[in-house]
Each structure stands twice: as C-alpha cells, then as structure tokens.
N, C-alpha and C positions, 0 to 999 in steps of 0.2 A: 504494500499500500504506499509506504513512504517513498519508494523509488519511482513510482509512477507520478507522484506529486513533484518530486525534486527534478526530474528530467526537464520538464517545460520551464521550471523556474531558473535552472542553470542556463538553458539556452537563451532565455529572455535576458538574463543578467549579462551574458556574453555579448549579445547584440547591443545592449545599452552601454556597456563598457567600450565597445568598439566605436560607437557614435561619440561618446564623451572624449575618447582619446584622439579622435580625428580633429576635434575642435580645440581641445585643451593643449595639444602639443604642436600646433601649427603656429608659425611666427605671426605676430600681429603687425600690421603695417605701421610705419612710423607716422605718427600724427604730426602734421604741420611741417614736414621736412622742407618742402618748397611751396610757397604760396603765390597764387596768381593775384595780381593787383592792377587795377586800372590806373594808368599813369596820370599825374597832375602836371600841368604846364605852368612853370613858374613865371613865364613871360606874359601869361594871360590870367593874372590874379589867382593862380593855383587852381584853375578850372580843370575838371575831370575831362580826359580825352577818351577817344574810342580805341586807344592803343593798349593792349593787354601786355603787362610786363610781369616780372617775377622778382623775388628777392634772392635768387641763386647768384651769388657773387662770382661764380666761375665764368659767367657769360659776359659779353660786351654790354656797355651801358645802354639802357633803353632810350630811344628817341623817336620823335615823330618822323616817319618815313626813313630815308637814308641819310638826309643831311639836315633834318629839322632840329628843333629844340630838344635838349635832354629832358627826360621826364623824371619826376620825383614822387614820393609818397608823403602823406601828411604826417607830421609828428604832433599835431595839436589841431586847434580849430582854424588857425590862420597861416601856419608855416608849412611849406612843402620843401623839406630839405633832406629827406632820406633817399639816398640813391637807389634807383631801380635798374634792373638788368633785362636785356632782351630775352623774350620768351621764344625759345627754339623748340619746335615740335619734333 
C-alpha cells in the first residue's frame, strides 16, 4: 500500500525539482548594464532630441547626425552635462 502511494509522489517531486533547478541555477541578466537614453541638445536649451544614445562609454560620443551637436543627459532639472555615447546596434 505504501509503495503505490510513494511512486507518484516521488515522480511528482522529481518533476518539481527539475523545474525549480532550471530557474534557480540559470544566471540572471545584469540589470541596468547599458541604458538607452534620448539625447539632450545643449545648444537648444537642453531640449530632448529624437536621437537615441547610450551610457556605454566604450563607444564614440553621441551627436546629432554625423557632424551635429554633441548630445548630453540631464543631471538635474536644468543642466545637461552628462556625456552620452553613440548607440550601435
């Protein structure tokens, strides 16, 4: 009687453990490693542009087009002084 009860319980436990192990031991993605930011133009009162930049400092500095103004991120309500970098897909 006990063995017929324990066989389904052990198989159910094995399946539950396998599902748990699949999620528990997989590496989690790094949160916030690289952030996409809309660039602000300091020559136009720090207005937001339609150019998407990143904070990955291994890339060239972000600018409007190929020879336009360099773009920055806001560090407060009125100042855009944080350098942004070109987003390369």
